[in-house]
C-alpha positions in Angstrom: 20.8 43.0 12.3 20.2 44.4 15.8 19.1 42.3 18.7 15.7 44.1 18.7 15.2 43.4 15.0 16.1 39.7 15.5 13.6 39.4 18.4 10.9 41.1 16.3 11.5 38.8 13.3 11.4 35.7 15.6 8.1 36.9 17.1 6.7 37.5 13.5 7.7 33.9 12.6 6.0 32.5 15.7 2.8 34.4 14.9 2.8 33.2 11.3 3.3 29.6 12.5 0.5 29.8 15.0 -1.9 31.4 12.4 -2.0 28.0 10.7 -3.7 26.5 13.8 -6.5 29.0 13.5 -7.7 27.5 10.2 -10.6 25.1 10.8 -9.9 22.9 7.8 -6.2 22.5 8.8 -7.2 21.7 12.4 -9.8 19.1 11.2 -7.1 17.6 8.9 -4.6 17.4 11.8 -7.4 15.8 14.1 -7.9 13.1 11.4 -4.2 12.4 11.3 -3.9 12.2 15.1 -6.9 9.9 15.5 -6.1 7.4 12.8 -2.4 7.4 13.7 -3.3 6.6 17.4 -5.5 3.8 16.2 -2.9 2.3 14.0 0.0 2.7 16.5 -2.0 1.1 19.3 -2.7 -1.8 17.1 0.9 -2.0 15.9 2.4 -2.2 19.4 -0.3 -4.6 20.6 0.0 -7.0 17.7 3.8 -7.1 18.1 3.5 -8.0 21.8 0.6 -10.4 21.1 2.4 -12.4 18.5 5.8 -12.5 20.3 4.0 -13.6 23.5 2.6 -16.5 21.5 5.7 -17.5 19.5 8.8 -16.1 21.2 10.3 -15.9 17.7 11.9 -12.8 16.1 11.1 -14.1 12.7 7.4 -14.0 13.5 7.8 -10.2 14.2 9.3 -9.8 10.8 6.3 -11.6 9.2 4.1 -8.8 10.7 5.8 -6.3 8.4 5.6 -8.7 5.4 1.9 -9.4 5.9 1.2 -5.6 5.9 3.5 -4.4 3.1 2.6 -6.9 0.3 -1.0 -5.7 0.1 0.1 -2.1 0.6 2.4 -2.2 -2.4 -0.2 -4.0 -4.5 -3.0 -1.6 -3.7 -1.0 1.7 -3.5 -0.8 2.5 -7.2 -4.5 2.1 -7.7 -5.2 4.1 -4.5 -3.2 7.0 -5.9 -5.2 6.9 -9.2 -8.5 6.8 -7.3 -7.5 9.8 -5.1 -6.7 11.8 -8.2 -10.1 11.0 -9.7 -12.6 10.6 -6.8 -13.6 12.7 -3.7 -10.6 12.6 -1.4 -12.6 12.9 1.9 -14.8 10.0 1.1 -11.9 7.8 0.2 -10.3 8.7 3.5 -13.4 7.8 5.4 -13.6 4.4 3.7 -9.9 3.7 4.6 -10.6 4.7 8.3 -13.7 2.4 8.3 -11.5 -0.5 7.0 -9.0 0.1 9.8 -11.9 0.1 12.3 -13.0 -3.3 11.0 -9.4 -4.6 11.3 -9.2 -3.5 14.9 -12.5 -5.2 15.6 -11.3 -8.5 14.1 -8.2 -8.4 16.3 -10.4 -7.6 19.3 -12.5 -10.7 18.6 -9.3 -12.8 18.2 -7.8 -11.6 21.4 -11.1 -12.2 23.3 -11.3 -15.7 21.9 -14.6 -15.0 20.2 -13.7 -16.4 16.7 -13.9 -20.1 15.8 -10.3 -20.1 14.5 -7.2 -19.9 16.8 -3.5 -19.3 16.6 -1.6 -16.5 15.0 -2.9 -16.8 11.4 -6.1 -14.8 12.0 -3.9 -12.0 13.3 -1.8 -12.0 10.2 -5.0 -12.1 8.1 -6.2 -8.9 9.8 -2.8 -7.3 9.2 -3.1 -8.0 5.5 -6.3 -6.0 5.4 -4.6 -3.2 7.4 -2.0 -2.9 4.7 -4.5 -2.5 1.9 -6.4 0.2 3.9 -3.3 2.1 4.9 -2.4 2.6 1.2 -5.1 5.2 1.0 -4.3 7.2 4.2 -1.1 9.1 3.4 -2.0 9.9 -0.2 -5.4 11.2 1.0 -3.8 13.3 3.7 -1.2 14.8 1.4 -3.7 15.6 -1.3 -6.0 17.3 1.2 -3.1 19.1 2.8 -2.4 20.9 -0.5 -6.0 22.1 -0.6 -6.1 23.7 2.9 -2.8 25.6 2.8 -1.1 28.0 0.3 2.3 27.0 -1.1 4.2 29.5 1.1 2.9 27.7 4.2 3.9 24.2 3.1 7.1 24.1 5.1 5.5 25.3 8.4 2.5 23.1 7.7 4.7 20.1 7.2 6.4 20.8 10.5 3.1 21.0 12.3 2.0 17.8 10.5 5.2 16.1 11.7 4.5 17.2 15.2 1.0 15.8 15.3 2.3 12.6 13.7 5.0 12.2 16.2 2.8 13.2 19.1 0.5 10.4 18.0 3.4 7.9 17.8 4.4 8.9 21.3 1.0 8.5 22.8 -0.1 5.6 20.7 2.7 3.1 21.6 2.8 4.2 25.2 -0.9 3.9 25.6 -0.9 0.5 23.9 1.9 -0.7 26.2 0.0 0.5 29.3 -3.3 -1.0 28.2 -1.7 -4.4 27.4 0.2 -4.4 30.7 -2.9 -3.3 32.7 -5.7 -5.2 31.2 -4.4 -7.3 28.3 -4.7 -7.1 24.5 -8.5 -7.0 24.2 -8.9 -3.5 25.8 -6.0 -2.2 23.7 -7.7 -3.2 20.5 -11.0 -1.8 21.7 -9.4 1.6 22.3 -7.9 1.5 18.8 -11.5 1.0 17.5 -12.6 4.2 19.3 -9.8 6.3 17.7 -10.7 5.0 14.2 -14.3 6.2 14.8 -12.9 9.7 15.8 -10.9 9.8 12.6 -14.0 9.3 10.5 -15.8 12.1 12.5 -12.9 14.5 11.8 -13.1 13.9 8.1 -16.9 14.4 8.2 -16.2 17.8 9.8 -13.5 18.8 7.3 -14.8 21.2 4.6 -12.7 21.7 1.5 -13.2 22.3 -2.2 -12.5 19.1 -4.0 -10.7 19.5 -7.4 -12.9 19.3 -10.4 -12.0 16.6 -13.0 -13.1 17.7 -16.5 -13.0 15.5 -19.6 -12.4 11.8 -19.8 -9.9 10.2 -17.5 -6.8 8.5 -18.9 -6.8 4.7 -18.7 -5.8 3.6 -15.2 -2.5 1.9 -16.0 -1.4 4.8 -18.3 -2.3 7.3 -15.6 -0.3 5.3 -13.0 2.7 5.1 -15.4 2.5 8.9 -15.9 2.9 9.4 -12.1 5.8 7.0 -12.0 7.5 8.8 -14.9 7.1 12.2 -13.2 8.8 10.9 -10.0 11.7 9.2 -11.7 12.3 12.4 -13.8 12.8 14.5 -10.7 16.3 14.0 -9.3 15.6 16.0 -6.1 12.4 14.1 -5.3 13.8 10.7 -6.2 17.0 11.2 -4.1 15.0 12.3 -1.1 12.6 9.3 -1.4 15.6 7.0 -1.8 17.3 8.3 1.4 14.1 7.8 3.4 13.3 4.4 1.9 16.7 2.9 2.6 17.2 4.4 6.0 13.9 3.1 7.2 14.4 -0.3 5.4 17.8 -0.8 6.9 17.2 0.8 10.3 14.3 -1.2 11.4 15.2 -1.4 15.1 11.6 -0.5 16.2 10.2 -3.8 14.8 12.7 -5.7 17.0 11.9 -3.8 20.2 9.8 -6.7 21.7 12.9 -8.9 21.3 15.2 -6.3 22.8 12.8 -5.8 25.7 12.6 -9.5 26.4 16.1 -10.7 25.7 18.5 -7.7 26.1 17.0 -5.0 28.3 14.7 -7.2 30.4 11.6 -5.0 30.7 7.9 -5.7 30.4 5.2 -4.2 28.1 5.5 -0.8 29.8 9.1 -0.6 28.8 8.1 -1.5 25.2 5.8 1.4 25.2 8.5 3.8 26.4 11.0 2.6 23.7 8.3 2.8 21.0 7.5 6.3 22.1 11.1 7.6 22.4 11.7 8.1 18.6 8.4 10.0 18.3 9.3 12.2 21.3 12.6 13.1 19.7 10.7 13.9 16.5 8.2 16.1 18.4 11.0 18.2 20.0 12.7 18.6 16.6 9.4 19.3 14.9 8.6 22.2 17.4 12.0 23.7 16.6 11.4 23.3 12.8 8.0 25.0 13.1 9.7 28.1 14.5 12.8 27.8 12.3 11.7 26.3 8.9 14.6 25.0 6.9 15.3 26.5 3.5 19.0 27.2 2.9 21.3 24.2 2.5 18.2 21.9 2.8 19.9 19.1 0.8 23.0 19.0 2.9 20.9 19.1 6.1 18.9 16.1 4.8 22.0 14.1 4.1 23.5 14.9 7.6 20.2 14.0 9.3 20.0 10.6 7.6 23.7 9.9 8.5 22.8 10.8 12.1 19.9 8.3 11.9 22.3 5.6 10.8 24.7 6.4 13.7 21.8 6.2 16.1 21.0 2.7 14.9 24.6 1.5 15.5 24.6 3.1 19.0 21.3 1.4 19.9 22.7 -2.0 18.8 25.7 -1.5 21.2 23.7 -0.3 24.2 22.8 -2.6 27.1 21.1 0.0 29.3 17.4 0.6 29.0 17.5 4.3 29.6 20.6 4.8 27.4 18.7 3.0 24.6 15.7 5.3 25.2 18.0 8.3 24.8 19.5 7.0 21.6 16.1 6.4 20.2 15.3 10.0 21.1 18.2 11.2 18.8 17.1 8.6 16.2 13.6 10.3 16.1 15.1 13.8 16.0 17.1 12.9 12.9 14.1 11.2 11.3 12.0 14.3 11.9 14.4 16.5 9.8 14.3 13.9 7.0 10.5 13.7 7.1 9.8 17.4 7.1 12.3 18.1 4.3 11.1 15.2 2.1 7.4 16.1 2.6 8.0 19.8 1.8 10.0 18.8 -1.3 7.2 16.5 -2.5 4.5 19.1 -1.9 6.4 21.9 -3.7 7.4 19.8 -6.8 4.1 17.9 -7.4 1.3 19.3 -9.6 -2.1 19.2 -7.8 -3.7 16.8 -10.3 -1.0 14.2 -9.6 -0.8 14.4 -5.8 -2.6 11.1 -5.3 -0.3 9.1 -7.7 2.9 10.8 -6.5 2.0 10.3 -2.8 1.2 6.6 -3.5 4.6 6.1 -5.2 6.2 7.9 -2.3 4.3 5.5 0.0 5.7 2.5 -1.9 9.2 4.0 -1.5 8.9 5.1 2.2 5.8 3.9 4.0 6.1 0.3 2.8 9.8 0.4 3.8 8.7 0.3 7.4 7.1 -3.1 6.9 9.8 -4.3 4.5 12.2 -3.1 7.2 10.4 -5.1 9.8 10.7 -8.2 7.7 14.3 -7.5 6.8 15.2 -6.9 10.5 13.4 -10.2 11.5 15.1 -12.2 8.8 18.6 -10.7 9.5 18.1 -11.2 13.2 17.4 -14.9 12.5 20.4 -15.3 10.2 23.0 -13.1 12.1 21.6 -12.7 15.5 19.8 -9.7 16.9 22.7 -7.4 17.7 24.8 -8.0 14.5 21.7 -7.5 12.3 21.2 -4.0 13.8 24.8 -3.0 13.4 24.9 -4.2 9.8 21.8 -2.1 9.1 23.3 1.1 10.6 26.5 0.8 8.6 24.5 0.2 5.4 22.5 3.4 6.0 25.8 5.4 6.1 26.7 3.8 2.8 23.4 4.8 1.3 24.0 8.4 2.4 27.3 8.5 0.6 25.9 7.0 -2.5 23.0 9.5 -2.8 25.3 12.5 -2.0 27.5 11.3 -4.9 24.7 10.4 -7.4 22.2 13.3 -6.7 24.1 16.6 -6.9 20.9 18.6 -7.3 19.6 17.3 -4.0 23.0 17.8 -2.3 23.0 21.5 -3.4 19.3 22.1 -2.8 17.8 25.2 -1.2 14.0 25.1 -0.8 13.6 28.6 -2.2 14.7 27.2 -5.5 11.4 25.2 -5.6 9.0 27.9 -4.5 
């Protein structure tokens, strides 16, 4: 191919990618995701600082994850069933309203306006957050498939990843700045504002909801049907397993308050920078993937990306320099972006429309909940082994998971995305 032809092809790809941003429904969906992610991320970084400031105990940071993940896992299967059978926009609005209520409770706790004191009211609010979050990603994924055609799923997933990562750059950084400047109450108040904006974005979103004809299957039979579908798909199951174990075992982000206090010796602004670094790496990689969507050798690329994620965890555990640690987390985020885009695209291409809620909820149990289980795992291992050894063990375990999945899931290892389209 000539240089002029290559340049013309790249320009056509760029125009095709940007066309997605001219679709009002897709823009409204991205606005919803940005706003609710900012709200959640600001709360997450503020809660971590709030609790560690009170307890100075890494195990208490791990309990944050446990308090969120248990209700998430319990509610997620039922959330998926409801999303497949009820209006998806309204369920998304209800979940946003629940997160708004949670942020308001935390604001009252931080301002000393509740009659109860200590850290237990904070953990109680986090429990409610976990239940509400079980609706968010399945709702988003189900609506995503209604606003874009199949041929645009890969590029749409890249833009989705960019908006997610941009939010996880701005959210933690903003949370850290707000806590350092004015304390936790203002940070929680700003999180309330973003939750309101998320509700507004869903009100503005106009899509055709799927019609459900005939009687619904019994709820537990319907949930079981979704589980059987996932476990019958080697490619999907392998991709979910890679993401689940990498996040579970590589939970360095949950330990950042301890690294900031005890290893790197920075204040809350430094915590915001380190929390933002993985997302910034993901954004840079997401921009590249939007221009160069992956298709050929997608399975091998996914395996190499997760291996790079594990190596980044090990390198972070060995670093004693703040800025070197930030650079390592940048690479950590870039590897994670490749994994997220490929896994999301695989899930969207393989899943029938009438099962998107249930499959997304199972994916959430596999992947989203592993963030919180990972936080609990990291806190527990840090208490048992020490902070640095726990991180190194987790990174080495991720490399072992990559080898196991490569061996046990040959369909994923040899996958090209064009085989699914």
